[in-house]
C-alpha positions in Angstrom: -19.4 10.2 -6.6 -22.8 9.3 -8.0 -23.6 5.6 -8.2 -26.3 4.5 -10.7 -27.8 1.2 -11.9 -30.6 -0.2 -14.0 -33.5 -0.9 -11.6 -34.7 -3.9 -13.6 -31.2 -5.4 -13.4 -31.2 -4.7 -9.7 -34.4 -6.7 -9.2 -33.0 -9.6 -11.2 -29.7 -9.4 -9.4 -31.4 -9.5 -6.0 -33.4 -12.6 -6.9 -30.4 -14.4 -8.5 -27.7 -13.5 -6.0 -29.4 -12.2 -2.9 -27.5 -8.9 -3.0 -29.1 -5.6 -4.0 -27.2 -2.8 -5.7 -28.2 -0.6 -2.8 -26.1 -2.9 -0.6 -23.4 -3.2 -3.2 -22.8 0.5 -3.4 -21.7 0.3 0.3 -18.4 -1.3 -1.0 -17.9 1.5 -3.6 -18.6 4.2 -1.1 -16.6 2.7 1.7 -13.2 3.5 3.0 -12.6 -0.2 3.6 -9.8 -1.8 1.8 -11.0 -3.6 -1.4 -9.3 -5.6 -4.1 -10.0 -3.9 -7.5 -9.2 -5.8 -10.7 -9.6 -4.7 -14.3 -12.1 -7.0 -16.0 -10.2 -7.6 -19.3 -12.6 -10.4 -20.4 -15.6 -8.1 -20.5 -14.1 -4.7 -21.4 -14.4 -4.7 -25.1 -17.1 -1.9 -25.2 -16.3 -0.2 -21.9 -13.7 -0.5 -19.2 -15.1 -2.8 -16.4 -13.8 -3.3 -13.0 -14.3 -5.9 -10.3 -14.2 -5.0 -6.6 -14.1 -7.5 -3.8 -14.6 -6.3 -0.3 -16.7 -6.1 2.8 -20.2 -4.7 3.2 -22.4 -5.0 6.3 -23.7 -8.5 5.5 -20.4 -10.1 4.2 -17.9 -10.1 1.5 -19.2 -9.2 -2.0 -17.9 -9.0 -5.6 -19.2 -6.0 -7.5 -18.7 -5.4 -11.2 -18.8 -1.7 -12.2 -17.8 0.8 -14.8 -17.2 4.6 -14.8 -19.7 6.2 -17.2 -18.5 9.8 -16.8 -16.5 11.8 -14.3 -17.9 11.1 -10.9 -20.5 8.6 -12.1 -20.2 4.9 -11.5 -22.6 2.3 -12.8 -23.0 -1.0 -11.0 -23.4 -3.9 -13.5 -23.7 -6.8 -11.1 -23.1 -7.9 -7.5 -22.9 -11.2 -5.7 -21.4 -12.9 -2.7 -17.8 -13.6 -3.1 -16.9 -17.3 -3.6 -14.4 -19.1 -1.3 -11.7 -18.6 -3.9 -12.4 -14.8 -4.1 -12.5 -14.6 -0.3 -9.0 -16.1 -0.2 -7.8 -13.7 -2.9 -9.2 -10.8 -0.9 -7.7 -12.0 2.4 -4.3 -12.5 0.7 -4.4 -9.0 -0.8 -5.3 -7.4 2.6 -2.7 -9.4 4.4 0.1 -8.5 1.9 -0.9 -4.8 2.2 -0.1 -4.7 5.9 
C-alpha cells in the first residue's frame, strides 16, 4: 500500500497538532488493532475514514481516504482525545 499526503498540509498539521503524517502512517501500516469508522459527515465528495490506534508516541486519530487501488491519502492526524481513547479501549476490550 502506498501512503501519500500533501506536504504543505503535513507542515500545517505538525504545527497545529504535534503529529506528522510520517508518524501517522505508522498506524495505517501497522498490524496493531485500530478502530476504523466511516466519516459520514465529511464524505460527500469522497469516502473518508477515521482510524484510532497506537503509534510509537501514543494514541492517534488519522483521517484518510483511498484514492485508487493500493493508494491511501492522509488528510489529517492528531492525538486522540480522552473520549476517543475510551472508545478505542472499549473496542479493543470487546474484541478479545
